[in-house]
BALOBA-1460 file (C-alpha; in Angstrom, 3 decimals):
// residues 396
<rec num="1" residu="l" x="126.383" y="110.283" z="152.183"/>
<rec num="2" residu="e" x="124.682" y="113.393" z="150.853"/>
<rec num="3" residu="e" x="127.568" y="115.538" z="152.058"/>
<rec num="4" residu="s" x="130.068" y="113.146" z="150.474"/>
<rec num="5" residu="f" x="128.141" y="113.415" z="147.223"/>
<rec num="6" residu="i" x="128.471" y="117.213" z="147.321"/>
<rec num="7" residu="v" x="132.264" y="116.875" z="147.469"/>
<rec num="8" residu="i" x="132.542" y="114.144" z="144.817"/>
<rec num="9" residu="d" x="130.180" y="115.943" z="142.455"/>
<rec num="10" residu="k" x="132.189" y="119.155" z="142.780"/>
<rec num="11" residu="l" x="135.488" y="117.338" z="142.147"/>
<rec num="12" residu="n" x="133.983" y="115.465" z="139.215"/>
<rec num="13" residu="k" x="132.854" y="118.680" z="137.537"/>
<rec num="14" residu="k" x="136.283" y="120.230" z="138.103"/>
<rec num="15" residu="y" x="138.488" y="117.369" z="136.905"/>
<rec num="16" residu="n" x="136.352" y="115.260" z="134.573"/>
<rec num="17" residu="e" x="134.779" y="117.878" z="132.304"/>
<rec num="18" residu="n" x="131.319" y="117.264" z="133.733"/>
<rec num="19" residu="k" x="131.297" y="113.608" z="132.689"/>
<rec num="20" residu="a" x="128.660" y="111.682" z="134.631"/>
<rec num="21" residu="v" x="130.993" y="109.510" z="136.692"/>
<rec num="22" residu="i" x="128.470" y="109.596" z="139.524"/>
<rec num="23" residu="l" x="124.913" y="109.563" z="138.249"/>
<rec num="24" residu="k" x="122.997" y="110.109" z="141.453"/>
<rec num="25" residu="y" x="123.051" y="109.973" z="145.213"/>
<rec num="26" residu="l" x="121.577" y="106.627" z="146.224"/>
<rec num="27" residu="g" x="121.578" y="106.786" z="150.007"/>
<rec num="28" residu="v" x="121.351" y="104.120" z="152.676"/>
<rec num="29" residu="k" x="117.966" y="102.680" z="151.740"/>
<rec num="30" residu="e" x="119.191" y="101.970" z="148.189"/>
<rec num="31" residu="r" x="122.573" y="100.595" z="149.270"/>
<rec num="32" residu="r" x="122.295" y="97.397" z="147.227"/>
<rec num="33" residu="n" x="121.621" y="99.442" z="144.098"/>
<rec num="34" residu="a" x="124.740" y="101.472" z="144.818"/>
<rec num="35" residu="l" x="126.834" y="98.343" z="145.415"/>
<rec num="36" residu="k" x="125.567" y="96.275" z="142.482"/>
<rec num="37" residu="d" x="128.454" y="94.897" z="140.381"/>
<rec num="38" residu="a" x="131.016" y="97.025" z="142.227"/>
<rec num="39" residu="k" x="134.653" y="95.967" z="141.836"/>
<rec num="40" residu="f" x="135.822" y="97.896" z="144.894"/>
<rec num="41" residu="v" x="134.045" y="99.026" z="148.063"/>
<rec num="42" residu="v" x="135.705" y="101.603" z="150.325"/>
<rec num="43" residu="n" x="134.533" y="101.607" z="153.937"/>
<rec num="44" residu="a" x="135.142" y="104.776" z="155.961"/>
<rec num="45" residu="i" x="132.395" y="105.099" z="158.560"/>
<rec num="46" residu="q" x="132.005" y="106.219" z="162.158"/>
<rec num="47" residu="v" x="128.903" y="104.625" z="163.635"/>
<rec num="48" residu="g" x="127.248" y="107.009" z="166.058"/>
<rec num="49" residu="g" x="129.524" y="109.880" z="165.048"/>
<rec num="50" residu="y" x="131.118" y="112.217" z="167.531"/>
<rec num="51" residu="e" x="127.761" y="112.759" z="169.207"/>
<rec num="52" residu="p" x="126.434" y="110.733" z="170.820"/>
<rec num="53" residu="s" x="128.754" y="107.733" z="170.581"/>
<rec num="54" residu="t" x="132.279" y="109.121" z="170.920"/>
<rec num="55" residu="v" x="131.182" y="111.400" z="173.743"/>
<rec num="56" residu="i" x="129.734" y="108.367" z="175.563"/>
<rec num="57" residu="d" x="132.957" y="106.386" z="175.010"/>
<rec num="58" residu="f" x="134.989" y="109.116" z="176.711"/>
<rec num="59" residu="e" x="132.708" y="110.534" z="179.391"/>
<rec num="60" residu="i" x="131.487" y="107.331" z="181.082"/>
<rec num="61" residu="p" x="135.003" y="105.878" z="181.547"/>
<rec num="62" residu="k" x="136.083" y="109.208" z="183.048"/>
<rec num="63" residu="k" x="133.583" y="108.650" z="185.865"/>
<rec num="64" residu="y" x="135.568" y="105.534" z="186.759"/>
<rec num="65" residu="g" x="138.914" y="107.303" z="186.546"/>
<rec num="66" residu="l" x="139.804" y="105.885" z="183.142"/>
<rec num="67" residu="r" x="141.302" y="108.499" z="180.818"/>
<rec num="68" residu="q" x="141.929" y="108.135" z="177.074"/>
<rec num="69" residu="t" x="143.632" y="109.975" z="174.234"/>
<rec num="70" residu="i" x="142.033" y="108.642" z="171.011"/>
<rec num="71" residu="g" x="139.790" y="105.682" z="171.923"/>
<rec num="72" residu="d" x="139.244" y="104.413" z="168.371"/>
<rec num="73" residu="t" x="141.513" y="101.355" z="168.176"/>
<rec num="74" residu="l" x="141.935" y="99.771" z="171.580"/>
<rec num="75" residu="g" x="141.051" y="100.631" z="175.145"/>
<rec num="76" residu="i" x="137.466" y="100.815" z="176.301"/>
<rec num="77" residu="g" x="136.649" y="103.313" z="173.551"/>
<rec num="78" residu="g" x="138.036" y="101.045" z="170.843"/>
<rec num="79" residu="i" x="136.175" y="98.017" z="172.180"/>
<rec num="80" residu="f" x="132.791" y="99.764" z="172.154"/>
<rec num="81" residu="r" x="133.436" y="101.470" z="168.840"/>
<rec num="82" residu="g" x="134.194" y="98.023" z="167.427"/>
<rec num="83" residu="l" x="131.048" y="96.446" z="168.844"/>
<rec num="84" residu="r" x="128.623" y="99.022" z="167.468"/>
<rec num="85" residu="t" x="130.408" y="99.117" z="164.097"/>
<rec num="86" residu="i" x="130.404" y="95.354" z="163.551"/>
<rec num="87" residu="k" x="126.592" y="95.424" z="163.733"/>
<rec num="88" residu="v" x="126.626" y="97.710" z="160.682"/>
<rec num="89" residu="m" x="129.458" y="95.855" z="158.927"/>
<rec num="90" residu="k" x="127.400" y="92.673" z="159.114"/>
<rec num="91" residu="e" x="124.699" y="94.399" z="157.053"/>
<rec num="92" residu="f" x="127.322" y="95.617" z="154.568"/>
<rec num="93" residu="a" x="128.615" y="92.072" z="154.187"/>
<rec num="94" residu="e" x="125.144" y="90.690" z="153.472"/>
<rec num="95" residu="d" x="124.639" y="93.276" z="150.731"/>
<rec num="96" residu="i" x="128.072" y="92.732" z="149.177"/>
<rec num="97" residu="e" x="127.669" y="88.954" z="149.178"/>
<rec num="98" residu="a" x="124.318" y="89.398" z="147.415"/>
<rec num="99" residu="v" x="125.118" y="91.951" z="144.684"/>
<rec num="100" residu="c" x="128.924" y="92.225" z="144.262"/>
<rec num="101" residu="p" x="130.454" y="89.049" z="145.731"/>
<rec num="102" residu="d" x="133.772" y="89.495" z="143.899"/>
<rec num="103" residu="a" x="134.377" y="93.051" z="145.112"/>
<rec num="104" residu="l" x="137.509" y="93.918" z="147.091"/>
<rec num="105" residu="f" x="136.462" y="95.559" z="150.376"/>
<rec num="106" residu="l" x="138.950" y="98.257" z="151.418"/>
<rec num="107" residu="n" x="138.405" y="98.930" z="155.102"/>
<rec num="108" residu="y" x="139.606" y="102.267" z="156.459"/>
<rec num="109" residu="s" x="137.400" y="102.330" z="159.564"/>
<rec num="110" residu="n" x="138.782" y="101.868" z="163.054"/>
<rec num="111" residu="p" x="139.219" y="99.818" z="165.121"/>
<rec num="112" residu="m" x="141.092" y="98.366" z="162.148"/>
<rec num="113" residu="a" x="142.089" y="94.934" z="163.459"/>
<rec num="114" residu="i" x="138.697" y="94.300" z="165.057"/>
<rec num="115" residu="l" x="136.626" y="95.291" z="162.027"/>
<rec num="116" residu="s" x="138.898" y="93.777" z="159.379"/>
<rec num="117" residu="g" x="139.304" y="90.624" z="161.460"/>
<rec num="118" residu="y" x="135.539" y="90.268" z="161.748"/>
<rec num="119" residu="m" x="134.999" y="90.664" z="157.998"/>
<rec num="120" residu="q" x="137.808" y="88.257" z="157.146"/>
<rec num="121" residu="r" x="136.762" y="85.543" z="159.591"/>
<rec num="122" residu="y" x="132.968" y="85.734" z="159.648"/>
<rec num="123" residu="t" x="131.927" y="86.884" z="156.173"/>
<rec num="124" residu="k" x="132.692" y="85.878" z="152.596"/>
<rec num="125" residu="v" x="133.755" y="89.402" z="151.662"/>
<rec num="126" residu="n" x="137.274" y="89.748" z="150.248"/>
<rec num="127" residu="t" x="138.682" y="92.265" z="152.738"/>
<rec num="128" residu="v" x="141.939" y="94.087" z="153.352"/>
<rec num="129" residu="g" x="142.390" y="96.686" z="156.077"/>
<rec num="130" residu="l" x="144.240" y="99.894" z="155.215"/>
<rec num="131" residu="c" x="145.972" y="102.536" z="157.323"/>
<rec num="132" residu="h" x="148.425" y="105.269" z="156.361"/>
<rec num="133" residu="s" x="150.730" y="104.867" z="159.363"/>
<rec num="134" residu="v" x="152.955" y="102.379" z="157.497"/>
<rec num="135" residu="q" x="153.642" y="104.843" z="154.672"/>
<rec num="136" residu="v" x="154.731" y="107.609" z="157.043"/>
<rec num="137" residu="c" x="156.503" y="105.489" z="159.659"/>
<rec num="138" residu="v" x="160.100" y="106.116" z="158.570"/>
<rec num="139" residu="s" x="159.561" y="109.754" z="157.605"/>
<rec num="140" residu="s" x="157.922" y="110.472" z="160.991"/>
<rec num="141" residu="l" x="160.921" y="108.950" z="162.756"/>
<rec num="142" residu="y" x="163.429" y="111.103" z="160.912"/>
<rec num="143" residu="e" x="161.269" y="114.184" z="161.302"/>
<rec num="144" residu="t" x="161.106" y="113.598" z="165.051"/>
<rec num="145" residu="l" x="164.847" y="113.097" z="165.285"/>
<rec num="146" residu="g" x="165.415" y="116.263" z="163.241"/>
<rec num="147" residu="i" x="167.781" y="114.687" z="160.745"/>
<rec num="148" residu="e" x="167.715" y="114.359" z="156.994"/>
<rec num="149" residu="k" x="166.281" y="111.086" z="155.798"/>
<rec num="150" residu="p" x="169.006" y="109.013" z="154.144"/>
<rec num="151" residu="q" x="168.436" y="107.168" z="150.913"/>
<rec num="152" residu="i" x="166.747" y="104.044" z="152.253"/>
<rec num="153" residu="g" x="167.839" y="100.762" z="150.772"/>
<rec num="154" residu="s" x="165.297" y="98.564" z="152.542"/>
<rec num="155" residu="e" x="162.798" y="98.584" z="155.360"/>
<rec num="156" residu="l" x="160.571" y="95.927" z="156.928"/>
<rec num="157" residu="i" x="157.432" y="96.753" z="158.905"/>
<rec num="158" residu="a" x="155.200" y="94.094" z="160.480"/>
<rec num="159" residu="g" x="153.052" y="93.518" z="163.551"/>
<rec num="160" residu="i" x="149.466" y="94.651" z="164.136"/>
<rec num="161" residu="n" x="147.679" y="97.802" z="163.064"/>
<rec num="162" residu="h" x="148.852" y="100.895" z="164.969"/>
<rec num="163" residu="m" x="151.542" y="98.762" z="166.602"/>
<rec num="164" residu="a" x="153.475" y="97.361" z="163.685"/>
<rec num="165" residu="w" x="157.229" y="97.448" z="164.175"/>
<rec num="166" residu="l" x="159.961" y="98.966" z="162.050"/>
<rec num="167" residu="l" x="161.961" y="95.758" z="162.210"/>
<rec num="168" residu="e" x="164.708" y="96.622" z="159.720"/>
<rec num="169" residu="l" x="166.000" y="99.870" z="158.267"/>
<rec num="170" residu="k" x="169.072" y="99.864" z="156.028"/>
<rec num="171" residu="d" x="170.654" y="102.453" z="153.772"/>
<rec num="172" residu="k" x="171.383" y="101.913" z="150.075"/>
<rec num="173" residu="n" x="174.700" y="100.251" z="150.960"/>
<rec num="174" residu="g" x="173.057" y="97.741" z="153.295"/>
<rec num="175" residu="n" x="174.203" y="99.388" z="156.533"/>
<rec num="176" residu="d" x="171.962" y="98.987" z="159.576"/>
<rec num="177" residu="l" x="170.633" y="102.427" z="160.568"/>
<rec num="178" residu="y" x="169.172" y="101.353" z="163.918"/>
<rec num="179" residu="p" x="172.259" y="101.833" z="166.161"/>
<rec num="180" residu="e" x="172.383" y="105.547" z="165.322"/>
<rec num="181" residu="i" x="168.581" y="105.833" z="165.562"/>
<rec num="182" residu="r" x="168.612" y="104.342" z="169.072"/>
<rec num="183" residu="r" x="171.328" y="106.773" z="170.168"/>
<rec num="184" residu="l" x="169.514" y="109.793" z="168.769"/>
<rec num="185" residu="a" x="166.166" y="108.665" z="170.218"/>
<rec num="186" residu="r" x="167.585" y="108.611" z="173.748"/>
<rec num="187" residu="l" x="169.005" y="112.097" z="173.266"/>
<rec num="188" residu="k" x="165.782" y="113.447" z="171.765"/>
<rec num="189" residu="n" x="163.647" y="112.234" z="174.668"/>
<rec num="190" residu="q" x="165.629" y="114.406" z="177.049"/>
<rec num="191" residu="e" x="163.540" y="117.297" z="175.705"/>
<rec num="192" residu="k" x="159.771" y="117.732" z="175.372"/>
<rec num="193" residu="h" x="158.233" y="116.894" z="171.968"/>
<rec num="194" residu="h" x="155.101" y="115.308" z="170.442"/>
<rec num="195" residu="n" x="156.461" y="111.801" z="169.792"/>
<rec num="196" residu="m" x="157.942" y="110.770" z="173.116"/>
<rec num="197" residu="v" x="156.097" y="107.492" z="173.655"/>
<rec num="198" residu="r" x="157.332" y="105.954" z="170.415"/>
<rec num="199" residu="l" x="160.922" y="106.996" z="171.095"/>
<rec num="200" residu="d" x="160.564" y="105.483" z="174.568"/>
<rec num="201" residu="y" x="159.479" y="102.259" z="172.814"/>
<rec num="202" residu="i" x="162.812" y="102.316" z="170.982"/>
<rec num="203" residu="d" x="164.645" y="102.714" z="174.271"/>
<rec num="204" residu="k" x="162.646" y="100.107" z="176.217"/>
<rec num="205" residu="f" x="161.688" y="97.569" z="173.521"/>
<rec num="206" residu="g" x="164.304" y="98.228" z="170.847"/>
<rec num="207" residu="y" x="162.051" y="99.167" z="167.920"/>
<rec num="208" residu="y" x="159.975" y="102.032" z="166.555"/>
<rec num="209" residu="c" x="156.276" y="101.441" z="165.859"/>
<rec num="210" residu="t" x="153.992" y="102.760" z="163.177"/>
<rec num="211" residu="e" x="151.263" y="104.793" z="164.875"/>
<rec num="212" residu="s" x="151.565" y="108.095" z="166.704"/>
<rec num="213" residu="s" x="152.514" y="108.543" z="170.343"/>
<rec num="214" residu="e" x="149.059" y="109.818" z="171.332"/>
<rec num="215" residu="h" x="147.626" y="106.526" z="170.060"/>
<rec num="216" residu="n" x="150.258" y="104.282" z="171.614"/>
<rec num="217" residu="a" x="150.064" y="106.020" z="174.981"/>
<rec num="218" residu="e" x="146.785" y="104.146" z="175.609"/>
<rec num="219" residu="y" x="147.687" y="100.727" z="174.145"/>
<rec num="220" residu="n" x="149.662" y="99.645" z="177.207"/>
<rec num="221" residu="p" x="149.720" y="100.058" z="181.017"/>
<rec num="222" residu="y" x="152.791" y="102.299" z="181.169"/>
<rec num="223" residu="y" x="152.013" y="105.955" z="180.474"/>
<rec num="224" residu="i" x="148.486" y="106.971" z="181.529"/>
<rec num="225" residu="k" x="148.317" y="106.082" z="185.220"/>
<rec num="226" residu="n" x="146.336" y="107.718" z="187.989"/>
<rec num="227" residu="r" x="149.001" y="106.613" z="190.430"/>
<rec num="228" residu="y" x="151.674" y="108.493" z="188.485"/>
<rec num="229" residu="p" x="150.003" y="111.622" z="187.046"/>
<rec num="230" residu="e" x="153.407" y="113.157" z="186.383"/>
<rec num="231" residu="l" x="153.838" y="110.741" z="183.457"/>
<rec num="232" residu="i" x="151.269" y="112.720" z="181.464"/>
<rec num="233" residu="e" x="153.521" y="115.765" z="181.618"/>
<rec num="234" residu="k" x="156.759" y="113.826" z="181.242"/>
<rec num="235" residu="f" x="155.672" y="112.112" z="178.017"/>
<rec num="236" residu="n" x="153.563" y="115.031" z="176.727"/>
<rec num="237" residu="i" x="150.399" y="112.920" z="176.444"/>
<rec num="238" residu="p" x="147.306" y="114.742" z="175.074"/>
<rec num="239" residu="l" x="144.352" y="113.354" z="177.029"/>
<rec num="240" residu="d" x="140.950" y="113.725" z="175.291"/>
<rec num="241" residu="e" x="142.736" y="114.409" z="172.014"/>
<rec num="242" residu="y" x="140.195" y="112.684" z="169.773"/>
<rec num="243" residu="p" x="137.154" y="114.653" z="171.012"/>
<rec num="244" residu="r" x="139.101" y="117.879" z="170.390"/>
<rec num="245" residu="r" x="139.879" y="116.745" z="166.853"/>
<rec num="246" residu="c" x="136.266" y="115.803" z="166.222"/>
<rec num="247" residu="v" x="134.984" y="119.240" z="167.213"/>
<rec num="248" residu="s" x="137.632" y="120.955" z="165.088"/>
<rec num="249" residu="q" x="136.996" y="118.763" z="162.050"/>
<rec num="250" residu="i" x="133.205" y="119.120" z="162.274"/>
<rec num="251" residu="n" x="133.536" y="122.912" z="162.387"/>
<rec num="252" residu="s" x="136.017" y="122.866" z="159.502"/>
<rec num="253" residu="w" x="133.748" y="120.699" z="157.374"/>
<rec num="254" residu="e" x="130.701" y="122.892" z="157.997"/>
<rec num="255" residu="k" x="132.700" y="125.885" z="156.823"/>
<rec num="256" residu="q" x="133.953" y="124.036" z="153.719"/>
<rec num="257" residu="k" x="130.465" y="122.755" z="152.911"/>
<rec num="258" residu="e" x="129.049" y="126.285" z="152.915"/>
<rec num="259" residu="e" x="131.889" y="127.476" z="150.700"/>
<rec num="260" residu="i" x="131.270" y="124.680" z="148.172"/>
<rec num="261" residu="l" x="127.507" y="125.246" z="148.090"/>
<rec num="262" residu="n" x="128.118" y="128.954" z="147.497"/>
<rec num="263" residu="g" x="130.310" y="128.352" z="144.462"/>
<rec num="264" residu="g" x="133.673" y="127.968" z="146.165"/>
<rec num="265" residu="d" x="136.452" y="125.962" z="144.564"/>
<rec num="266" residu="i" x="137.787" y="122.611" z="145.767"/>
<rec num="267" residu="i" x="141.012" y="120.908" z="144.734"/>
<rec num="268" residu="h" x="142.393" y="117.420" z="145.144"/>
<rec num="269" residu="e" x="145.801" y="115.843" z="144.712"/>
<rec num="270" residu="r" x="146.500" y="112.133" z="144.929"/>
<rec num="271" residu="s" x="147.175" y="111.345" z="148.573"/>
<rec num="272" residu="r" x="149.392" y="108.874" z="150.394"/>
<rec num="273" residu="e" x="146.394" y="106.575" z="150.974"/>
<rec num="274" residu="y" x="146.582" y="103.141" z="149.388"/>
<rec num="275" residu="a" x="143.060" y="102.819" z="147.938"/>
<rec num="276" residu="s" x="143.551" y="104.407" z="144.507"/>
<rec num="277" residu="r" x="146.839" y="102.599" z="144.016"/>
<rec num="278" residu="i" x="145.266" y="99.271" z="144.939"/>
<rec num="279" residu="m" x="142.532" y="99.862" z="142.383"/>
<rec num="280" residu="e" x="145.105" y="100.806" z="139.755"/>
<rec num="281" residu="a" x="147.267" y="97.752" z="140.488"/>
<rec num="282" residu="a" x="144.282" y="95.379" z="140.384"/>
<rec num="283" residu="v" x="142.777" y="96.793" z="137.180"/>
<rec num="284" residu="t" x="146.056" y="97.100" z="135.256"/>
<rec num="285" residu="d" x="147.695" y="94.001" z="136.794"/>
<rec num="286" residu="t" x="150.682" y="96.138" z="137.762"/>
<rec num="287" residu="p" x="152.157" y="94.924" z="141.081"/>
<rec num="288" residu="y" x="152.121" y="97.367" z="143.989"/>
<rec num="289" residu="k" x="153.355" y="96.846" z="147.559"/>
<rec num="290" residu="i" x="151.294" y="97.933" z="150.564"/>
<rec num="291" residu="g" x="151.129" y="97.365" z="154.299"/>
<rec num="292" residu="g" x="147.861" y="95.468" z="154.616"/>
<rec num="293" residu="n" x="145.774" y="94.102" z="157.474"/>
<rec num="294" residu="v" x="144.971" y="90.430" z="156.914"/>
<rec num="295" residu="i" x="144.321" y="87.300" z="158.962"/>
<rec num="296" residu="n" x="147.599" y="85.892" z="160.242"/>
<rec num="297" residu="h" x="147.442" y="82.290" z="158.993"/>
<rec num="298" residu="g" x="151.116" y="81.707" z="159.757"/>
<rec num="299" residu="l" x="152.456" y="85.015" z="158.419"/>
<rec num="300" residu="i" x="153.779" y="86.097" z="161.832"/>
<rec num="301" residu="t" x="154.650" y="82.854" z="163.537"/>
<rec num="302" residu="n" x="154.640" y="84.038" z="167.156"/>
<rec num="303" residu="l" x="151.218" y="85.722" z="167.067"/>
<rec num="304" residu="p" x="147.829" y="83.911" z="167.187"/>
<rec num="305" residu="q" x="146.752" y="82.393" z="163.888"/>
<rec num="306" residu="n" x="143.340" y="84.109" z="163.887"/>
<rec num="307" residu="a" x="144.738" y="87.542" z="164.741"/>
<rec num="308" residu="c" x="144.474" y="90.335" z="162.185"/>
<rec num="309" residu="v" x="148.083" y="91.320" z="161.455"/>
<rec num="310" residu="e" x="149.673" y="94.105" z="159.435"/>
<rec num="311" residu="v" x="152.286" y="92.807" z="156.994"/>
<rec num="312" residu="p" x="153.725" y="93.680" z="153.582"/>
<rec num="313" residu="c" x="151.300" y="92.643" z="150.821"/>
<rec num="314" residu="l" x="151.581" y="92.620" z="147.050"/>
<rec num="315" residu="i" x="148.582" y="93.778" z="145.001"/>
<rec num="316" residu="d" x="148.049" y="92.730" z="141.388"/>
<rec num="317" residu="g" x="145.285" y="91.569" z="139.068"/>
<rec num="318" residu="n" x="144.773" y="88.473" z="141.194"/>
<rec num="319" residu="g" x="144.145" y="90.410" z="144.401"/>
<rec num="320" residu="v" x="145.991" y="90.717" z="147.719"/>
<rec num="321" residu="h" x="149.042" y="88.536" z="148.408"/>
<rec num="322" residu="p" x="150.358" y="88.782" z="151.999"/>
<rec num="323" residu="t" x="154.034" y="87.979" z="152.630"/>
<rec num="324" residu="f" x="155.565" y="85.683" z="155.234"/>
<rec num="325" residu="v" x="157.378" y="87.474" z="158.081"/>
<rec num="326" residu="g" x="158.230" y="84.745" z="160.603"/>
<rec num="327" residu="d" x="158.888" y="85.499" z="164.266"/>
<rec num="328" residu="l" x="158.798" y="89.063" z="165.533"/>
<rec num="329" residu="p" x="161.354" y="89.948" z="168.210"/>
<rec num="330" residu="l" x="159.886" y="88.288" z="171.284"/>
<rec num="331" residu="q" x="159.267" y="91.503" z="173.228"/>
<rec num="332" residu="c" x="157.457" y="93.013" z="170.234"/>
<rec num="333" residu="a" x="155.279" y="89.924" z="169.785"/>
<rec num="334" residu="c" x="154.431" y="89.950" z="173.501"/>
<rec num="335" residu="l" x="153.391" y="93.605" z="173.409"/>
<rec num="336" residu="n" x="151.300" y="92.938" z="170.282"/>
<rec num="337" residu="a" x="149.659" y="89.972" z="172.025"/>
<rec num="338" residu="t" x="148.389" y="92.192" z="174.847"/>
<rec num="339" residu="n" x="146.441" y="94.091" z="172.163"/>
<rec num="340" residu="v" x="145.403" y="91.042" z="170.131"/>
<rec num="341" residu="n" x="143.682" y="89.449" z="173.140"/>
<rec num="342" residu="p" x="140.989" y="92.160" z="173.626"/>
<rec num="343" residu="q" x="140.648" y="92.451" z="169.837"/>
<rec num="344" residu="l" x="139.771" y="88.757" z="169.522"/>
<rec num="345" residu="l" x="137.391" y="88.907" z="172.473"/>
<rec num="346" residu="t" x="135.635" y="91.977" z="171.059"/>
<rec num="347" residu="i" x="135.000" y="90.108" z="167.802"/>
<rec num="348" residu="e" x="133.782" y="87.115" z="169.808"/>
<rec num="349" residu="a" x="131.409" y="89.327" z="171.809"/>
<rec num="350" residu="a" x="129.992" y="90.858" z="168.634"/>
<rec num="351" residu="v" x="129.411" y="87.445" z="167.047"/>
<rec num="352" residu="t" x="127.923" y="85.742" z="170.121"/>
<rec num="353" residu="g" x="126.141" y="88.737" z="171.662"/>
<rec num="354" residu="k" x="127.405" y="87.707" z="175.106"/>
<rec num="355" residu="k" x="127.763" y="90.513" z="177.617"/>
<rec num="356" residu="e" x="130.242" y="88.401" z="179.601"/>
<rec num="357" residu="t" x="132.616" y="88.421" z="176.645"/>
<rec num="358" residu="v" x="132.425" y="92.220" z="176.484"/>
<rec num="359" residu="y" x="133.494" y="92.273" z="180.137"/>
<rec num="360" residu="q" x="136.386" y="89.927" z="179.372"/>
<rec num="361" residu="a" x="137.573" y="92.030" z="176.431"/>
<rec num="362" residu="a" x="137.699" y="95.071" z="178.693"/>
<rec num="363" residu="m" x="139.332" y="93.117" z="181.519"/>
<rec num="364" residu="l" x="142.146" y="92.059" z="179.190"/>
<rec num="365" residu="d" x="142.697" y="95.524" z="177.762"/>
<rec num="366" residu="p" x="146.117" y="96.617" z="179.133"/>
<rec num="367" residu="h" x="145.261" y="100.205" z="180.032"/>
<rec num="368" residu="t" x="141.815" y="99.427" z="181.474"/>
<rec num="369" residu="a" x="143.131" y="96.532" z="183.565"/>
<rec num="370" residu="a" x="145.986" y="98.638" z="184.929"/>
<rec num="371" residu="e" x="143.616" y="101.309" z="186.235"/>
<rec num="372" residu="l" x="140.368" y="99.608" z="187.345"/>
<rec num="373" residu="s" x="139.234" y="96.661" z="189.442"/>
<rec num="374" residu="l" x="137.350" y="93.807" z="187.791"/>
<rec num="375" residu="d" x="134.097" y="94.882" z="189.452"/>
<rec num="376" residu="d" x="134.515" y="98.463" z="188.248"/>
<rec num="377" residu="i" x="135.257" y="97.257" z="184.716"/>
<rec num="378" residu="k" x="132.068" y="95.229" z="184.723"/>
<rec num="379" residu="a" x="130.002" y="98.143" z="186.070"/>
<rec num="380" residu="m" x="131.514" y="100.520" z="183.521"/>
<rec num="381" residu="c" x="130.726" y="98.132" z="180.658"/>
<rec num="382" residu="d" x="127.121" y="97.800" z="181.843"/>
<rec num="383" residu="e" x="126.772" y="101.575" z="181.897"/>
<rec num="384" residu="l" x="128.308" y="101.914" z="178.427"/>
<rec num="385" residu="i" x="126.078" y="99.186" z="176.984"/>
<rec num="386" residu="e" x="122.971" y="100.877" z="178.332"/>
<rec num="387" residu="a" x="124.055" y="104.366" z="177.234"/>
<rec num="388" residu="h" x="124.746" y="103.293" z="173.651"/>
<rec num="389" residu="k" x="121.419" y="101.454" z="173.526"/>
<rec num="390" residu="k" x="119.541" y="104.560" z="174.685"/>
<rec num="391" residu="a" x="121.435" y="106.654" z="172.127"/>
<rec num="392" residu="g" x="120.205" y="104.409" z="169.320"/>
<rec num="393" residu="f" x="123.494" y="102.678" z="168.514"/>
<rec num="394" residu="p" x="123.389" y="99.381" z="170.430"/>
<rec num="395" residu="v" x="126.542" y="97.320" z="170.798"/>
<rec num="396" residu="l" x="124.912" y="93.917" z="171.365"/>
């Protein structure tokens, strides 16, 4: 928080003529004072940080032969990241309910569906989960295919976070762009590139999904397999990608922090993230469309009702208004369901504190189940539970 204050204070002095937008740094112990009467609360935390928690999430599974790329959304890393984060989110919810019960909670922390689903089902906090993969879905597809993006007439994206589907894509004249996309995707995957898993989804399941290939490589049993190590090379899968990013980002931030403290400049332009636009739409009552993570409640009719789904939502002065989608293509719904199952069980484990439910969440994770026996999954979970407890960030 202190480091965040350094950045915000510097930006404030640069862009707001030294107006006291932020009066002081309150810190964790004064969290209720910081939250009092807030209209919006933005959550962007990583409980346990890179060290010790992320290192534990990657290194212990490796001992069992389980390899990961990102480990923040699903897989064994996502499950344990969710468990230790919900313990903190519960405290946030108690504070918000006490001092700013009408605030809109904008959750950016992963695992998105697990954390947002917990807040929406087990607290009274008005919560929407936000990710930027919806905004860049179509542009990433055209960038990968190496073609100029046509003037889009309409698009529809729905599913679950990090595996929402580009269900429709039409040009300004109403022509379906998918037949040409499918043809080009097959051609593109004959060469090596960074987005091969998602283009393989188009070939095998018919649709492009929102999140990157390094993420989606570990959300299923198909690509990271000890029995077929050649798949790693074939689909250009970056194992241990998230730890590499953490080290790079930590080093980059330390350098930037020193520059700021020594009088260096810092600039900011409005980003693609939804948060500021949601605030603007709510305060001015000017409608704005987002891709939001909300409880299903019949929005996607062939996914579980208590799943956290990612669907188009309208924001205005009355809050968040999710839109009805109906049935996903059956194969897309089935692939989503394999991810929803461990998400729901992870939430259940966090709420009940039952170790057996942690085991079951891991046993139903597609990648974990494809690689390990049930006994090994149980032993690995026990080791992870104990390691996180010793590190000071317990999961139960």
